[in-house]
C-alpha positions in Angstrom: -11.5 17.6 28.5 -7.9 18.7 28.4 -5.4 16.6 26.0 -1.9 16.6 26.9 -0.1 18.5 24.2 -3.2 20.1 22.7 -2.3 23.3 23.3 1.1 22.7 21.4 -0.8 21.1 18.5 -3.3 23.9 18.3 -0.5 26.4 18.2 1.6 24.5 15.4 -1.5 23.6 13.2 -4.1 26.4 13.5 -5.9 25.2 10.6 -7.3 22.0 12.8 -7.7 23.8 16.0 -11.5 23.8 17.5 -14.2 21.9 15.7 -12.0 21.5 12.9 -10.0 18.6 14.3 -12.9 16.0 12.8 -11.4 16.8 9.3 -8.3 14.8 10.6 -9.8 11.4 11.0 -11.8 11.8 8.0 -8.8 12.5 5.9 -6.9 9.2 7.3 -9.9 7.3 6.5 -10.4 8.9 3.0 -6.6 8.0 2.1 -6.6 4.8 3.9 -9.6 3.8 1.8 -8.2 5.2 -1.7 -5.2 3.3 -1.1 -6.7 0.1 0.0 -9.0 0.5 -3.5 -5.8 0.8 -5.7 -3.9 -2.0 -4.3 -7.2 -4.2 -4.5 -7.5 -2.8 -8.2 -3.7 -4.3 -8.6 -4.7 -7.5 -7.3 -7.8 -7.8 -9.7 -5.8 -6.6 -12.7 -4.4 -10.3 -13.4 -8.2 -11.6 -13.6 -8.9 -8.9 -16.2 -6.1 -9.4 -18.5 -5.6 -12.6 -20.8 -3.6 -15.3 -19.7 -1.6 -16.1 -22.7 1.1 -14.2 -24.4 3.0 -11.6 -22.6 0.5 -10.2 -20.2 -0.3 -13.7 -18.9 3.5 -14.3 -17.9 3.3 -11.0 -16.2 0.2 -11.5 -14.4 1.8 -12.6 -11.1 3.8 -8.9 -10.9 0.8 -7.0 -10.5 -0.3 -7.4 -7.1 3.3 -7.1 -5.9 3.7 -3.8 -8.0 0.8 -2.5 -6.5 2.3 -2.8 -2.8 5.5 -1.3 -4.3 4.1 1.6 -5.9 1.9 2.5 -2.9 4.7 1.7 -0.4 6.8 4.0 -2.2 4.0 6.5 -2.2 3.7 6.3 1.5 7.8 6.7 2.1 7.6 9.6 0.0 5.0 11.3 1.8 6.6 10.6 5.1 9.9 11.9 3.6 8.6 15.0 2.3 7.6 15.8 5.7 11.1 15.7 7.2 13.1 16.9 3.8 11.2 20.2 3.6 11.0 21.0 7.4 14.3 23.3 7.5 13.0 25.1 4.3 9.6 25.5 5.7 10.8 26.8 9.0 12.8 29.2 7.5 10.2 30.5 5.2 6.7 30.0 7.1 8.2 30.2 10.9 5.8 28.6 13.5 3.4 27.6 10.9 5.8 25.6 9.0 4.5 22.0 10.3 1.1 23.1 9.0 2.5 23.0 5.4 3.4 19.2 5.6 1.3 18.0 8.5 -1.4 16.2 6.3 1.5 14.7 3.7 3.0 13.1 7.0 -0.6 11.9 8.3 -1.2 10.8 4.7 2.0 8.9 4.4 1.4 6.9 7.8 -2.3 6.3 6.5 -0.9 4.8 3.5 1.4 2.6 5.4 -1.3 1.2 7.6 -3.3 0.6 4.5 -0.7 -1.7 3.3 -0.7 -3.7 6.6 -4.4 -4.0 6.5 -3.9 -5.1 2.8 -1.5 -8.0 3.5 -4.1 -9.6 5.7 -6.2 -10.2 2.5 -4.6 -12.9 0.6 -4.8 -11.6 -3.4 -4.8 -15.2 -4.8 -8.4 -15.2 -3.5 -9.3 -13.0 -6.1 -7.9 -14.9 -9.0 -8.7 -18.5 -9.2 -6.1 -19.6 -11.5 -3.1 -18.1 -9.3 -2.0 -21.4 -8.3 -2.0 -22.5 -12.0 0.6 -20.2 -13.1 4.5 -20.6 -13.0 6.1 -20.4 -10.4 3.3 -21.8 -8.4 2.7 -24.5 -10.6 5.5 -26.5 -9.0 3.9 -26.3 -5.7 0.5 -27.6 -6.9 1.8 -30.5 -9.3 1.9 -33.8 -7.6 5.3 -35.3 -7.1 4.1 -38.4 -8.9 4.2 -36.3 -12.2 8.0 -35.7 -12.0 8.8 -39.2 -10.6 6.9 -41.1 -13.2 8.7 -40.2 -16.2 12.1 -41.0 -14.5 10.9 -44.5 -13.5 9.5 -45.4 -16.8 13.0 -44.5 -18.4 14.6 -46.9 -16.2 12.7 -49.8 -16.9 
């Protein structure tokens, strides 16, 4: 079976020609799995930390921080592929793409991991998530805020 552009791919990336091409999906699955595990670790971190004090007030930042760090890594990996392109073309010639190919594929895999991670709500891991500020406002009954005012008016 002949794949369109397969000859060009083998020419530019000889390290993945032939049966070695199986390493590309394995690499993508590995990077995808590791980045999802890191994001879940940041989601679970608030359940490990104490709920009082400074760490208690910063508990809600960790899930967002995990996505920001993984997203920054993805952007860096994809950016690196384009940033070093001209430098590697002059240094390595036709094999320049082979040097940054895995970094680019890794960056795209990390972006996919962020998309997959966004389908799983992180507040399921931490049952006290909705009782923390600023979300306490959303779960407190409206009568809690109205009752003191009505008692003061009487």
